[in-house]
C-alpha positions as CSV (number, residue, x, y, z in Angstrom):
1,M,65.8,121.4,97.5
2,A,67.9,120.7,94.4
3,L,70.9,122.8,93.8
4,S,70.5,124.6,90.5
5,G,73.6,124.7,88.4
6,F,75.4,122.0,90.4
7,S,78.3,120.8,88.4
8,P,80.8,118.6,90.3
9,A,84.4,118.7,89.4
10,A,85.4,115.8,87.2
11,P,87.0,113.0,89.1
12,P,90.7,112.4,88.6
13,I,91.8,110.4,85.6
14,F,92.5,106.8,86.6
15,S,95.9,105.7,85.3
16,G,96.3,102.4,87.1
17,E,97.2,103.7,90.6
18,G,94.9,104.2,93.5
19,Y,92.0,102.2,92.1
20,H,90.1,102.0,95.4
21,I,90.1,105.8,95.9
22,W,89.1,106.4,92.2
23,V,86.2,104.0,92.6
24,V,84.8,105.9,95.6
25,K,85.1,109.2,93.7
26,M,83.7,107.8,90.5
27,R,80.7,106.2,92.2
28,T,79.9,109.6,93.8
29,Y,80.4,111.4,90.5
30,L,78.0,109.0,88.7
31,Q,75.4,109.2,91.5
32,A,75.5,113.0,91.2
33,F,74.3,112.6,87.6
34,D,71.8,109.8,88.5
35,L,73.9,107.3,86.5
36,W,75.1,104.9,89.1
37,K,72.0,102.5,88.7
38,V,72.8,102.2,85.0
39,V,76.4,101.1,85.8
40,N,75.1,98.4,88.2
41,S,72.5,97.0,85.9
42,V,72.3,95.0,82.7
43,I,68.6,95.6,82.2
44,E,67.7,97.6,79.1
45,P,64.7,100.0,79.3
46,A,61.5,98.3,78.3
47,P,60.4,99.0,74.7
48,L,57.8,101.6,74.2
49,R,54.2,100.4,74.0
50,A,51.9,101.2,71.1
51,N,50.7,104.8,71.0
52,P,53.1,106.2,73.7
53,T,52.5,109.7,75.1
54,V,55.1,112.4,74.6
55,A,56.1,112.0,78.3
56,Q,56.6,108.3,77.9
57,I,58.8,108.8,74.8
58,R,60.9,111.4,76.7
59,Q,61.2,109.0,79.6
60,H,62.3,106.2,77.3
61,V,64.9,108.3,75.5
62,D,66.2,109.6,78.8
63,E,66.6,106.0,80.2
64,R,68.4,104.9,77.0
65,T,70.7,108.0,77.0
66,K,71.7,107.4,80.6
67,R,73.6,104.3,79.5
68,H,75.7,106.3,77.0
69,K,76.3,109.1,79.5
70,A,77.5,106.6,82.1
71,M,79.8,104.9,79.5
72,S,81.1,108.3,78.5
73,C,81.9,109.2,82.1
74,I,83.8,106.0,82.7
75,Q,85.7,106.3,79.4
76,N,86.6,109.9,79.9
77,C,87.8,109.3,83.5
78,V,90.5,106.8,82.6
79,S,93.9,107.3,81.0
80,V,94.5,106.3,77.3
81,V,96.3,103.1,78.5
82,I,93.4,102.1,80.7
83,F,90.8,103.1,78.1
84,T,92.3,100.5,75.6
85,R,91.4,97.8,78.2
86,I,87.7,98.8,78.2
87,M,87.1,100.2,74.7
88,A,85.5,97.0,73.5
89,C,83.0,96.9,76.3
90,E,79.4,97.4,75.1
91,T,77.9,98.6,78.4
92,P,79.0,100.7,81.4
93,K,78.5,97.6,83.6
94,Q,80.9,95.6,81.5
95,A,83.5,98.4,81.6
96,W,83.1,98.9,85.4
97,D,83.4,95.1,86.0
98,R,86.4,94.8,83.8
99,L,88.2,97.6,85.7
100,K,87.2,96.0,89.0
101,E,88.4,92.6,88.0
102,E,91.7,93.9,86.8
103,F,92.5,96.4,89.6
104,Q,90.7,95.0,92.6
105,G,91.2,91.4,91.8
106,T,89.0,88.5,92.5
107,E,87.1,88.0,95.7
108,R,89.8,85.7,96.9
109,T,92.4,88.4,96.3
110,R,90.3,91.0,98.2
111,Q,89.9,88.6,101.1
112,Q,93.7,88.1,101.2
113,Q,94.3,91.8,101.1
114,L,91.8,92.3,104.0
115,L,93.6,89.5,105.9
116,N,96.9,91.2,105.5
117,L,95.6,94.6,106.5
118,R,93.9,93.2,109.6
119,K,97.2,91.6,110.5
120,D,99.0,94.9,109.9
121,F,96.5,96.6,112.2
122,E,96.9,94.1,114.9
123,N,100.7,94.3,114.7
124,L,100.9,98.1,114.8
125,K,102.9,99.5,117.7
126,M,104.1,103.0,118.4
127,K,107.8,103.6,117.7
128,E,109.9,105.6,120.1
129,E,110.8,108.2,117.5
130,K,107.2,108.8,116.3
131,T,104.7,111.4,117.5
132,V,101.2,110.4,118.5
133,K,99.9,112.2,115.4
134,Q,102.3,110.2,113.1
135,Y,101.2,107.0,114.9
136,S,97.5,107.7,114.6
137,D,98.0,108.7,110.9
138,R,99.6,105.3,110.4
139,I,96.7,103.5,112.1
140,M,94.2,105.5,110.1
141,A,95.9,104.7,106.8
142,V,95.5,100.9,107.5
143,V,91.9,101.4,108.7
144,N,91.0,103.4,105.6
145,S,92.6,100.7,103.3
146,I,90.4,98.2,105.1
147,K,87.3,100.3,104.6
148,L,88.1,100.9,101.0
149,L,87.9,97.1,100.5
150,G,84.4,97.2,101.9
151,E,85.0,96.0,105.4
152,Q,83.3,97.8,108.3
153,F,85.6,98.9,111.1
154,N,84.5,99.8,114.6
155,E,85.7,103.3,115.8
156,A,85.9,102.0,119.4
157,R,88.4,99.4,118.2
158,I,90.6,102.1,116.7
159,V,90.6,104.1,120.0
160,E,91.3,100.9,122.0
161,K,94.3,100.2,119.6
162,V,95.7,103.7,120.1
163,F,95.4,103.6,123.9
164,S,96.7,100.1,124.3
165,T,99.8,100.6,122.1
166,L,101.0,104.1,123.0
167,L,104.4,104.4,124.6
168,E,104.7,104.4,128.5
169,R,105.4,108.1,128.6
170,Y,101.8,108.7,127.6
171,E,100.3,106.5,130.4
172,A,99.5,109.4,132.7
173,K,97.6,111.2,129.9
174,I,95.7,108.0,129.0
175,S,94.8,107.4,132.7
176,S,93.4,111.0,133.0
177,L,91.4,110.6,129.9
178,E,89.9,107.3,131.1
179,T,89.1,108.9,134.5
180,Q,87.3,111.7,132.8
181,E,85.1,109.3,130.8
182,T,83.8,107.6,133.9
């Protein structure tokens, strides 16, 4: 059942920081208005056939309008500085791709970022002065950065990392947890 009167809050304005988070929020925002497919496509709506019905005319107008709505959403959800970088784009796909190229980088850059984050994850160890909560928050920050770059991450691997790198003073608690699982 559709929610009547649903109006999601506008996503934050992208000013050049936190691109990966803005992308997730923006994609969801565009999906809420059935505009995401338009951003991912370069295909124009097919021209109307001869003697179209009123319903076909409405459908055609709606499909053409979606492109402008998507472009408006993208343009209005970036700061003035960022807008100047996409203002010459003709389609929402061009604007989206330009932002992606500039702020996410090339595929090679993304792969390098993933490699660095995986290395950070593997090298994480709990420090004596940190709490378990602080340590797990640090682990999750790295994992979330990896996920934002499109990489899947196994939850069991995270738990294994926490258990295997906690300080010795937590060994008894880990052992009791492991005993309870079996």
